[in-house]
N, C-alpha and C positions, 0 to 999 in steps of 0.2 A: 097649310095655307094654300088656298086655291089660286090658280093663275088668273089674273084679270082678263076678261074677255074683250077682244077688240070689237068695237061697235061701229066704227066708221072707216072709210077708205080715204086715201089722199085724193084720188080722182074717182069719179063715178065709173062703175064697171062698164067696159066696152069703149072707153074713151082714152085718148092719149094727151099727155100734158102739152101745152103750147111750146113751140120751138123745137120739138123733137121730130126729126125727119126719119121716117122709116123707109128703108129701101128693101126691095125684095132680095132675099138671099139666093133664090133660084133664078138664074138668068135664062130667059127663054130665047135669047138671041144666038146662043151657041148651038151649032149643029150636033146631032147625036154622034157618038163614037162610031168609028168604022167597025165592020163585022168582025174583023180579025182581032180587035182589042180584047174581047172577052176570052178568046183562045190564048192570047198572050198572058193574061192574068192566070188562067188555068195552068199554062205551061210553067210559069214561074213557081207557082205553089206546088205543082207535082214534082218538079225537079228538086225543089227543096226537101220535100218529104222523101223522095227517092234517095237523095244523098244521105239524109239522116238514117233512114232504114238500112241502106247499104253499109253505113259505118258500123252499125250495131251487129250486122250479119258478118262483118269482117270481109266484105267483098272488095273493099277499096285498098289500095296500097298504103301500108302503114296504119291501118285501122285496127282497133278503135283509137281514135285520136280526137282531141277537142277541136283541132283546126277544121276537120270535116264537119263537125257539129256546127261550128260558127259559119262555115260556108253554106250549109243547108239552111240555117236560120236566116242568113242573109238573103237567100233566094225567096224564102217565105215572106220576109219583110218587104222585099221589092214587090212581090205579088200583092201584098196587102196595100202598099202605097200606090201601086198602079190601079188597084180596084177603087181607090178613093177618087181617082180622076175620071172614072167611067161615067158617061152621060147617057 
């Protein structure tokens, strides 16, 4: 059995229903991030990768340990979250 083909739209293409207010998601009134912000993102990511790598190479005290992995992943997560705030 073939699926019935839709032939009409609820609203014409390129229009919006009445009463719907659309606001821009990108706000142009915020200033760009400072120059050091990109370096901060990179530093968090690199420290996280370095901690994870050093754990596997047994260069850290008590390694290999899952606590070092969690710490490294925490730095990587902070770097990613910081990158989402970059303008």
